[in-house]
DSSP file (Angstrom, degrees, kcal/mol; ACC not computed):
  #  RESIDUE AA STRUCTURE BP1 BP2  ACC     N-H-->O    O-->H-N    N-H-->O    O-->H-N    TCO  KAPPA ALPHA  PHI   PSI    X-CA   Y-CA   Z-CA
    1    1 A M              0   0    0      0, 0.0     2,-0.4     0, 0.0    73,-0.2   0.000 360.0 360.0 360.0 140.4   92.1  127.6   58.5
    2    2 A F  E     -A   73   0A   0     71,-2.9    71,-3.0   125,-0.1     2,-0.4  -0.858 360.0-163.5-104.8 144.9   91.5  130.4   60.9
    3    3 A T  E     +A   72   0A   0     -2,-0.4     2,-0.3    69,-0.2    69,-0.2  -0.975   9.3 178.9-129.3 147.4   90.5  133.8   59.6
    4    4 A R  E     -A   71   0A   0     67,-1.9    67,-3.2    -2,-0.4     2,-0.5  -0.995  20.7-137.1-144.7 139.5   90.5  137.2   61.4
    5    5 A T  E     -A   70   0A   0     -2,-0.3     2,-0.5    65,-0.2    65,-0.2  -0.865  15.5-161.3-101.5 130.2   89.6  140.7   60.1
    6    6 A I  E     -A   69   0A   0     63,-3.3    63,-2.8    -2,-0.5    -2,-0.0  -0.927   7.1-156.5-109.2 131.1   91.8  143.6   61.0
    7    7 A E        -     0   0    0     -2,-0.5    61,-0.1    61,-0.2    58,-0.1  -0.905  26.7-132.8-104.3 103.7   90.6  147.2   60.7
    8    8 A P        -     0   0    0      0, 0.0    58,-0.4     0, 0.0     2,-0.2  -0.245  15.2-139.7 -61.0 140.6   93.7  149.3   60.4
    9    9 A A    >   -     0   0    0      1,-0.1     3,-1.7    56,-0.1     4,-0.3  -0.582  24.6-109.5 -92.7 161.5   93.9  152.3   62.6
   10   10 A F  G >  S+     0   0    0      1,-0.3     3,-1.9    -2,-0.2    -1,-0.1   0.879 118.5  60.6 -58.6 -37.8   95.3  155.7   61.4
   11   11 A Y  G 3  S+     0   0    0      1,-0.3    -1,-0.3     8,-0.0     0, 0.0   0.602  89.9  71.5 -68.6  -8.9   98.4  155.2   63.5
   12   12 A D  G <  S+     0   0    0     -3,-1.7     8,-3.1     7,-0.1    -1,-0.3   0.587  85.6  87.2 -78.0 -10.2   99.2  152.0   61.6
   13   13 A T  B <   -F   19   0B   0     -3,-1.9     6,-0.2     6,-0.3     2,-0.2  -0.426  66.2-147.8 -87.5 164.0  100.1  154.1   58.6
   14   14 A D    >   -     0   0    0      4,-2.1     3,-2.2    -2,-0.1    -1,-0.1  -0.597  40.4 -80.5-119.7-174.6  103.5  155.7   57.9
   15   15 A A  T 3  S+     0   0    0      1,-0.3    -2,-0.0    -2,-0.2     5,-0.0   0.706 125.9  61.1 -62.8 -19.9  104.8  158.8   56.2
   16   16 A L  T 3  S-     0   0    0      2,-0.2    -1,-0.3     1,-0.0     3,-0.1   0.527 115.6-113.3 -85.7  -5.5  104.3  157.2   52.8
   17   17 A G  S <  S+     0   0    0     -3,-2.2    48,-0.5     1,-0.3     2,-0.2   0.508  82.4  97.0  90.6   4.6  100.6  156.8   53.4
   18   18 A H  S    S-     0   0    0     46,-0.1    -4,-2.1     1,-0.1    -1,-0.3  -0.700  88.1 -70.4-117.4 175.8  100.4  153.0   53.6
   19   19 A I  B     -F   13   0B   0     44,-2.7    44,-0.3    -6,-0.2    -6,-0.3  -0.452  57.4-111.7 -67.3 131.4  100.4  150.5   56.4
   20   20 A N    >   -     0   0    0     -8,-3.1     3,-1.8    -2,-0.2     4,-0.4  -0.358  18.0-125.5 -66.0 141.7  103.8  150.4   58.1
   21   21 A N  T >  S+     0   0    0      1,-0.3     3,-0.6     2,-0.2    -1,-0.1   0.706 105.2  68.5 -63.2 -20.2  105.7  147.1   57.6
   22   22 A T  T 3> S+     0   0    0      1,-0.2     4,-0.7     2,-0.1    -1,-0.3   0.656  88.0  67.2 -73.9 -13.7  106.1  146.7   61.4
   23   23 A R  H <> S+     0   0    0     -3,-1.8     4,-2.6   -11,-0.2     5,-0.2   0.823  85.6  69.1 -75.8 -31.0  102.4  146.1   61.8
   24   24 A L  H <> S+     0   0    0     -3,-0.6     4,-2.9    -4,-0.4     5,-0.2   0.912  96.5  49.6 -60.8 -47.2  102.3  142.8   60.0
   25   25 A P  H  > S+     0   0    0      0, 0.0     4,-2.1     0, 0.0    -1,-0.2   0.900 113.6  48.2 -58.6 -37.4  104.3  140.7   62.6
   26   26 A A  H  X S+     0   0    0     -4,-0.7     4,-2.3     2,-0.2    -2,-0.2   0.921 113.5  46.0 -67.6 -43.3  102.0  142.1   65.3
   27   27 A W  H  X S+     0   0    0     -4,-2.6     4,-2.4     1,-0.2    -1,-0.2   0.891 111.4  52.5 -67.2 -38.3   98.8  141.3   63.3
   28   28 A F  H  X S+     0   0    0     -4,-2.9     4,-0.9    -5,-0.2    -1,-0.2   0.909 109.0  50.0 -63.1 -40.6  100.1  137.9   62.4
   29   29 A E  H >< S+     0   0    0     -4,-2.1     3,-0.9    -5,-0.2     4,-0.3   0.940 110.5  49.6 -62.4 -45.5  100.7  137.1   66.1
   30   30 A L  H >< S+     0   0    0     -4,-2.3     3,-1.5     1,-0.3     4,-0.2   0.906 109.0  52.7 -57.2 -42.8   97.2  138.3   67.0
   31   31 A A  H 3< S+     0   0    0     -4,-2.4     3,-0.5     1,-0.3     4,-0.3   0.662  98.5  65.0 -71.8 -15.3   95.8  136.1   64.3
   32   32 A R  T <X S+     0   0    0     -4,-0.9     4,-2.7    -3,-0.9     3,-0.4   0.545  75.2  93.5 -80.7  -6.0   97.7  133.0   65.7
   33   33 A N  H <> S+     0   0    0     -3,-1.5     4,-2.0    -4,-0.3    -1,-0.2   0.875  80.5  54.6 -55.5 -40.5   95.6  133.2   69.0
   34   34 A D  H  4 S+     0   0    0     -3,-0.5     4,-0.4    -4,-0.2    -1,-0.2   0.897 112.1  44.6 -61.4 -38.5   93.0  130.7   67.6
   35   35 A L  H >> S+     0   0    0     -3,-0.4     3,-1.4    -4,-0.3     4,-0.6   0.901 109.0  56.1 -69.4 -42.3   95.9  128.3   67.0
   36   36 A F  H >X S+     0   0    0     -4,-2.7     4,-2.8     1,-0.3     3,-1.3   0.843  97.1  65.2 -58.0 -33.8   97.5  129.0   70.4
   37   37 A K  H 3< S+     0   0    0     -4,-2.0    -1,-0.3     1,-0.3    -2,-0.2   0.732  89.2  65.7 -65.8 -21.4   94.2  128.1   72.0
   38   38 A L  H <4 S+     0   0    0     -3,-1.4    -1,-0.3    -4,-0.4    -2,-0.2   0.833 114.8  30.9 -65.8 -30.1   94.6  124.5   70.8
   39   39 A F  H << S+     0   0    0     -3,-1.3    -2,-0.2    -4,-0.6    -1,-0.1   0.838 139.4  18.3 -92.4 -42.3   97.7  124.3   73.1
   40   40 A T    ><  -     0   0    0     -4,-2.8     3,-2.2     1,-0.1    -1,-0.2  -0.801  68.7-168.6-135.4  87.9   96.6  126.7   75.9
   41   41 A P  T 3  S+     0   0    0      0, 0.0    -1,-0.1     0, 0.0    -4,-0.1   0.792  89.7  41.1 -54.1 -35.0   92.8  127.2   75.8
   42   42 A D  T 3  S-     0   0    0      2,-0.1    -5,-0.1    -5,-0.0    -2,-0.0   0.427 103.5-129.0 -93.4   2.8   92.7  130.1   78.3
   43   43 A L    <   +     0   0    0     -3,-2.2     5,-0.1     1,-0.2    -6,-0.1   0.732  47.0 166.2  56.3  25.9   95.9  131.7   76.8
   44   44 A N    >   -     0   0    0      1,-0.2     3,-2.0     3,-0.1    -1,-0.2  -0.603  35.0-146.3 -73.3 118.7   97.4  131.9   80.3
   45   45 A P  G >  S+     0   0    0      0, 0.0     3,-1.2     0, 0.0    -1,-0.2   0.771  96.5  64.9 -58.3 -25.7  101.1  132.6   79.9
   46   46 A K  G 3  S+     0   0    0      1,-0.2    -2,-0.0    -3,-0.0    -3,-0.0   0.730 108.6  40.0 -69.1 -20.3  101.9  130.5   83.0
   47   47 A N  G <  S+     0   0    0     -3,-2.0    -1,-0.2    -7,-0.0    -3,-0.1   0.184  85.0 145.3-109.8  14.9  100.6  127.4   81.1
   48   48 A W    <   -     0   0    0     -3,-1.2    60,-0.4     1,-0.1    -8,-0.0  -0.269  25.4-177.4 -63.3 137.6  102.2  128.4   77.7
   49   49 A R        +     0   0    0    -13,-0.1    57,-2.4    58,-0.1     2,-0.3   0.156  52.4  75.5-122.1  16.2  103.4  125.4   75.7
   50   50 A L  E     -B  105   0A   0     55,-0.3     2,-0.3    63,-0.0    55,-0.2  -0.930  46.4-172.8-131.6 152.6  105.0  127.0   72.7
   51   51 A I  E     -B  104   0A   0     53,-1.8    53,-2.7    -2,-0.3     2,-0.5  -0.969  28.3-120.2-134.0 155.5  108.1  128.9   71.6
   52   52 A M  E     +B  103   0A   0     -2,-0.3    51,-0.2    51,-0.2     3,-0.1  -0.820  26.4 176.2 -95.0 131.1  108.8  130.6   68.3
   53   53 A A  E     -     0   0A   0     49,-3.2     2,-0.3    -2,-0.5    50,-0.2   0.695  66.8  -0.2-102.9 -26.7  111.9  129.3   66.4
   54   54 A R  E     -B  102   0A   0     48,-1.2    48,-2.2     2,-0.0    -1,-0.4  -0.983  54.0-173.3-162.8 148.1  111.7  131.4   63.2
   55   55 A M  E     +B  101   0A   0     -2,-0.3     2,-0.3    46,-0.2    46,-0.2  -0.978   7.9 171.9-147.7 136.7  109.5  134.1   61.6
   56   56 A E  E     -B  100   0A   0     44,-2.1    44,-2.3    -2,-0.3     2,-0.4  -0.994  11.6-161.5-141.8 148.4  109.7  135.6   58.1
   57   57 A V  E     -B   99   0A   0     -2,-0.3     2,-0.5    42,-0.2    42,-0.2  -0.995   6.8-153.6-132.8 127.2  107.3  137.9   56.2
   58   58 A D  E     -B   98   0A   0     40,-3.3    40,-1.9    -2,-0.4     2,-0.7  -0.872  10.8-150.6 -96.3 129.2  107.2  138.5   52.5
   59   59 A Y  E     +B   97   0A   0     -2,-0.5    38,-0.2    38,-0.2     3,-0.1  -0.892  27.8 160.9-102.7 110.9  105.9  141.9   51.5
   60   60 A R        -     0   0    0     36,-2.8     2,-0.3    -2,-0.7    37,-0.2   0.743  62.2  -0.7-102.9 -29.4  104.2  141.6   48.1
   61   61 A A  S    S-     0   0    0     35,-1.7    -1,-0.3    33,-0.1     2,-0.1  -0.980  80.0 -87.3-157.4 161.2  102.0  144.7   47.9
   62   62 A E        -     0   0    0     -2,-0.3     2,-0.3    -3,-0.1    35,-0.0  -0.374  30.9-146.2 -72.9 151.7  101.1  147.8   49.9
   63   63 A L        -     0   0    0    -44,-0.3   -44,-2.7    -2,-0.1     2,-0.4  -0.902  17.3-148.9-113.1 149.0   98.2  147.8   52.4
   64   64 A F    >   -     0   0    0     -2,-0.3     3,-0.9   -46,-0.2   -46,-0.1  -0.914  14.7-111.0-127.3 148.6   96.1  150.9   53.0
   65   65 A Y  T 3  S+     0   0    0    -48,-0.5   -56,-0.1    -2,-0.4     3,-0.1  -0.343  97.9  39.9 -64.2 148.8   94.2  152.6   55.8
   66   66 A G  T 3  S+     0   0    0    -58,-0.4     2,-0.4     1,-0.1    -1,-0.2   0.434  98.3  86.9  91.5  -0.5   90.4  152.6   55.5
   67   67 A H  S <  S-     0   0    0     -3,-0.9    -1,-0.1   -61,-0.0    -3,-0.1  -0.998  79.7-113.2-136.1 131.3   90.1  149.1   54.2
   68   68 A D        -     0   0    0     -2,-0.4     2,-0.4   -61,-0.1    24,-0.4  -0.178  23.7-144.9 -61.0 152.9   89.8  145.9   56.2
   69   69 A I  E     -A    6   0A   0    -63,-2.8   -63,-3.3    22,-0.1     2,-0.5  -0.987   5.8-147.5-121.6 127.8   92.6  143.3   56.0
   70   70 A E  E     -AC   5  90A   0     20,-2.9    20,-2.5    -2,-0.4     2,-0.5  -0.840   8.4-159.6 -96.5 128.5   91.8  139.6   56.2
   71   71 A I  E     -AC   4  89A   0    -67,-3.2   -67,-1.9    -2,-0.5     2,-0.5  -0.943   4.4-163.9-107.5 122.4   94.4  137.4   57.9
   72   72 A R  E     -AC   3  88A   0     16,-2.5    16,-2.1    -2,-0.5     2,-0.4  -0.911   6.5-168.1-105.9 131.9   94.3  133.7   57.0
   73   73 A T  E     +AC   2  87A   0    -71,-3.0   -71,-2.9    -2,-0.5     2,-0.3  -0.977  20.9 137.1-126.5 127.5   96.2  131.3   59.3
   74   74 A Y  E     - C   0  86A   0     12,-2.3    12,-3.3    -2,-0.4     2,-0.4  -0.948  47.3 -98.2-156.2 172.5   96.9  127.6   58.6
   75   75 A L  E     +dC 128  85A   0     52,-2.6    54,-2.5    -2,-0.3    10,-0.2  -0.793  23.4 177.6-100.9 142.4   99.7  125.0   58.9
   76   76 A T  E    S+     0   0A   0      8,-2.2     2,-0.3    -2,-0.4     9,-0.1   0.423  75.1  27.6-117.8  -5.8  101.9  124.0   56.0
   77   77 A R  E     - C   0  84A   0      7,-1.0     7,-2.0    53,-0.1     2,-0.4  -0.956  55.9-169.9-155.2 137.8  104.1  121.6   58.0
   78   78 A L  E     + C   0  83A   0     -2,-0.3     5,-0.2     5,-0.2     2,-0.1  -0.928  20.1 172.7-130.5 107.0  103.6  119.4   61.0
   79   79 A G        -     0   0    0      3,-3.0    37,-0.2    -2,-0.4    -2,-0.0  -0.096  50.3 -78.1 -97.0-162.5  106.7  117.7   62.4
   80   80 A N  S    S-     0   0    0      1,-0.1    36,-3.4    35,-0.1     3,-0.1   0.940 120.8  -8.4 -67.3 -49.7  107.4  115.7   65.5
   81   81 A S  S    S+     0   0    0     34,-0.3    24,-3.0    22,-0.0     2,-0.3   0.427 129.9  56.7-127.5  -5.4  107.5  118.7   67.9
   82   82 A S  E     - E   0 104A   0     22,-0.2    -3,-3.0    34,-0.1     2,-0.3  -0.830  55.0-173.8-126.5 165.0  107.4  121.7   65.6
   83   83 A F  E     -CE  78 103A   0     20,-2.3    20,-2.7    -2,-0.3     2,-0.5  -0.984  23.9-120.4-153.7 157.3  105.1  123.0   62.9
   84   84 A T  E     -CE  77 102A   0     -7,-2.0    -8,-2.2    -2,-0.3    -7,-1.0  -0.911  19.7-157.2-106.9 124.4  105.1  125.8   60.4
   85   85 A V  E     -CE  75 101A   0     16,-3.4    16,-2.6    -2,-0.5     2,-0.4  -0.870   8.8-161.8 -96.8 127.3  102.3  128.4   60.5
   86   86 A T  E     -CE  74 100A   0    -12,-3.3   -12,-2.3    -2,-0.5     2,-0.4  -0.925   7.7-171.4-111.0 137.0  101.6  130.2   57.3
   87   87 A Q  E     -CE  73  99A   0     12,-2.7    12,-3.2    -2,-0.4     2,-0.4  -0.988   8.6-160.7-133.4 138.0   99.7  133.4   57.2
   88   88 A E  E     -CE  72  98A   0    -16,-2.1   -16,-2.5    -2,-0.4     2,-0.5  -0.949   5.6-155.6-115.4 133.8   98.3  135.5   54.4
   89   89 A A  E     -CE  71  97A   0      8,-2.5     7,-2.9    -2,-0.4     8,-1.4  -0.943  21.0-177.2-103.5 130.5   97.3  139.1   54.6
   90   90 A R  E     -CE  70  95A   0    -20,-2.5   -20,-2.9    -2,-0.5     2,-0.4  -0.988  16.2-172.8-131.7 137.7   94.7  140.1   52.0
   91   91 A Q  E >  S- E   0  94A   0      3,-1.8     3,-1.8    -2,-0.4   -22,-0.1  -0.997  83.3  -6.7-129.1 127.6   93.1  143.4   51.2
   92   92 A H  T 3  S-     0   0    0    -24,-0.4    -1,-0.1    -2,-0.4     3,-0.1   0.822 130.8 -59.7  55.7  33.0   90.3  143.4   48.6
   93   93 A G  T 3  S+     0   0    0      1,-0.2     2,-0.4   -23,-0.0    -1,-0.3   0.349 109.3 125.4  82.5  -6.8   91.0  139.7   48.0
   94   94 A T  E <   - E   0  91A   0     -3,-1.8    -3,-1.8     1,-0.0     2,-0.6  -0.727  65.9-122.7 -90.6 132.0   94.6  140.4   46.9
   95   95 A L  E     + E   0  90A   0     -2,-0.4    -5,-0.2    -5,-0.2     3,-0.1  -0.623  41.0 163.6 -71.4 114.7   97.4  138.6   48.7
   96   96 A T  E     +     0   0A   0     -7,-2.9   -36,-2.8    -2,-0.6   -35,-1.7   0.713  60.5  20.4-105.8 -28.5   99.6  141.4   50.0
   97   97 A N  E     -BE  59  89A   0     -8,-1.4    -8,-2.5   -38,-0.2     2,-0.4  -0.998  56.6-163.7-145.5 144.9  101.8  139.6   52.6
   98   98 A L  E     -BE  58  88A   0    -40,-1.9   -40,-3.3    -2,-0.3     2,-0.4  -0.991  13.5-172.6-132.1 124.5  102.8  136.1   53.3
   99   99 A G  E     -BE  57  87A   0    -12,-3.2   -12,-2.7    -2,-0.4     2,-0.4  -0.902  10.3-166.2-120.4 147.4  104.3  135.0   56.6
  100  100 A H  E     -BE  56  86A   0    -44,-2.3   -44,-2.1    -2,-0.4     2,-0.4  -0.998   9.4-179.1-130.2 128.1  105.8  131.7   57.8
  101  101 A T  E     -BE  55  85A   0    -16,-2.6   -16,-3.4    -2,-0.4     2,-0.6  -0.994  17.8-147.5-129.7 128.7  106.4  131.1   61.5
  102  102 A V  E     -BE  54  84A   0    -48,-2.2   -49,-3.2    -2,-0.4   -48,-1.2  -0.862  21.1-172.3 -95.6 122.1  108.0  127.9   63.0
  103  103 A M  E     -BE  52  83A   0    -20,-2.7   -20,-2.3    -2,-0.6     2,-0.4  -0.863   7.6-155.9-113.7 148.7  106.6  127.1   66.4
  104  104 A V  E     -BE  51  82A   0    -53,-2.7   -53,-1.8    -2,-0.3     2,-0.5  -0.987  20.4-126.3-126.5 130.2  107.8  124.4   68.8
  105  105 A Q  E     -B   50   0A   0    -24,-3.0     9,-2.6    -2,-0.4     2,-0.4  -0.662  45.2-172.9 -72.0 127.4  105.8  122.7   71.5
  106  106 A Y  E     -G  113   0C   0    -57,-2.4     2,-0.8    -2,-0.5     7,-0.2  -0.970  34.0-141.9-137.7 137.4  108.1  123.3   74.5
  107  107 A D  E  >> -G  112   0C   0      5,-3.2     4,-1.7    -2,-0.4     5,-1.4  -0.869  16.8-167.4 -95.7 106.4  108.3  122.2   78.1
  108  108 A H  T  45S+     0   0    0     -2,-0.8    -1,-0.2   -60,-0.4   -59,-0.1   0.777  84.9  52.3 -69.6 -26.6  109.5  125.3   79.9
  109  109 A Q  T  45S+     0   0    0      1,-0.2    -1,-0.2    -3,-0.1    -2,-0.0   0.952 119.2  33.0 -71.3 -50.9  110.3  123.4   83.1
  110  110 A A  T  45S-     0   0    0      2,-0.2    -2,-0.2     1,-0.0    -1,-0.2   0.606 103.0-132.5 -81.5 -12.6  112.5  120.8   81.4
  111  111 A K  T  <5 +     0   0    0     -4,-1.7     2,-0.3     1,-0.2    -3,-0.2   0.934  66.4 107.5  59.3  49.3  113.8  123.3   78.8
  112  112 A C  E   <S-G  107   0C   0     -5,-1.4    -5,-3.2     0, 0.0    -1,-0.2  -0.993  74.0 -95.1-152.7 157.9  113.1  120.9   75.9
  113  113 A A  E     -G  106   0C   0     -2,-0.3    -7,-0.3    -7,-0.2   -31,-0.1  -0.387  36.3-148.7 -69.0 150.1  110.9  120.3   72.9
  114  114 A K        -     0   0    0     -9,-2.6    -9,-0.3   -33,-0.3    -1,-0.0  -0.959  20.7-106.1-122.2 141.4  107.9  117.9   73.4
  115  115 A P        -     0   0    0      0, 0.0     2,-0.7     0, 0.0   -34,-0.3  -0.315  27.0-126.2 -62.3 146.1  106.4  115.7   70.8
  116  116 A I        +     0   0    0    -36,-3.4     2,-0.3   -37,-0.2   -34,-0.1  -0.871  48.6 160.5 -94.0 116.4  103.0  116.7   69.4
  117  117 A E    >>  -     0   0    0     -2,-0.7     4,-1.0   -36,-0.1     3,-1.0  -0.822  30.6  -4.7-135.2 167.7  100.7  113.7   69.8
  118  118 A G  H 3> S+     0   0    0     -2,-0.3     4,-2.1     1,-0.2     3,-0.2  -0.103 119.4   0.1  58.9-135.7   97.2  112.4   70.1
  119  119 A D  H 3> S+     0   0    0      1,-0.2     4,-2.6     2,-0.2    -1,-0.2   0.837 132.3  56.0 -60.2 -35.9   94.2  114.8   69.9
  120  120 A L  H <> S+     0   0    0     -3,-1.0     4,-2.3     2,-0.2    -1,-0.2   0.920 107.6  48.3 -64.0 -43.3   96.5  117.8   69.6
  121  121 A R  H  X S+     0   0    0     -4,-1.0     4,-2.5     2,-0.2    -2,-0.2   0.908 112.2  49.7 -62.0 -42.4   98.1  116.3   66.5
  122  122 A D  H  X S+     0   0    0     -4,-2.1     4,-1.3     2,-0.2    -2,-0.2   0.913 110.3  50.3 -62.4 -43.2   94.7  115.6   65.1
  123  123 A A  H  < S+     0   0    0     -4,-2.6     4,-0.3     1,-0.2    -2,-0.2   0.901 113.5  45.1 -64.0 -41.1   93.5  119.1   65.8
  124  124 A L  H >< S+     0   0    0     -4,-2.3     3,-2.0     1,-0.2   -49,-0.2   0.895 106.6  59.5 -68.7 -39.8   96.6  120.6   64.1
  125  125 A S  H >< S+     0   0    0     -4,-2.5     3,-1.7     1,-0.3    -1,-0.2   0.816  93.7  66.5 -58.5 -31.1   96.3  118.2   61.1
  126  126 A A  T 3< S+     0   0    0     -4,-1.3    -1,-0.3     1,-0.3    -2,-0.2   0.682 101.4  49.6 -64.2 -16.6   92.9  119.6   60.4
  127  127 A H  T <  S+     0   0    0     -3,-2.0   -52,-2.6    -4,-0.3     2,-0.3   0.234  82.3 120.2-108.5  12.4   94.5  123.0   59.5
  128  128 A L  B <   +d   75   0A   0     -3,-1.7     2,-0.3   -54,-0.2   -52,-0.2  -0.609  31.5 138.7 -77.8 134.4   97.2  121.6   57.2
  129  129 A Q        -     0   0    0    -54,-2.5     2,-0.2    -2,-0.3   -55,-0.0  -0.963  53.2 -80.9-160.9 173.3   97.1  122.9   53.6
  130  130 A N        -     0   0    0     -2,-0.3     3,-0.1     1,-0.1   -53,-0.1  -0.588  41.2-131.8 -83.3 143.0   99.5  124.1   50.8
  131  131 A A        -     0   0    0     -2,-0.2     3,-0.1   -55,-0.1    -1,-0.1  -0.558  28.1 -98.5 -87.5 155.7  100.8  127.7   50.9
  132  132 A P        -     0   0    0      0, 0.0    -1,-0.1     0, 0.0     2,-0.1  -0.350  57.8 -82.4 -63.7 158.0  100.7  130.0   47.9
  133  133 A E        -     0   0    0      1,-0.1     2,-0.1    -3,-0.1    -3,-0.0  -0.388  47.0-123.0 -67.0 139.3  104.1  130.1   46.1
  134  134 A S              0   0    0      1,-0.1    -1,-0.1    -3,-0.1    -3,-0.0  -0.395 360.0 360.0 -78.1 158.3  106.7  132.5   47.6
  135  135 A V              0   0    0     -2,-0.1    -1,-0.1     0, 0.0    -2,-0.1   0.433 360.0 360.0 -90.8 360.0  108.3  135.2   45.6
């Protein structure tokens, strides 16, 4: 599992005084960088080996400005060429948001999915675990 701490900025809030729902997909993407480095260590877009096939976010509770948010990132499924990244946003230890993203290892030149094999598969397998139950 990878973890990253987000310190919300004032501009992340909305008129209701809590963190705007549009911030979570951006924070989840940022928190996937450690995982992306397994595929592209220097994060160079010219060498990118992934595409996103699906993303969903469950909003379970409000997040607030002035308190750090912990993002936990891990895998809950590892297929032949795709995998599911599950991410939890937590504030004060409470699970506030749960995200699932399906990523595909992709050959941009050939325009096709590529199998996940060898050392890369082993590295990804080390981050497999069960997700909390969805609402």
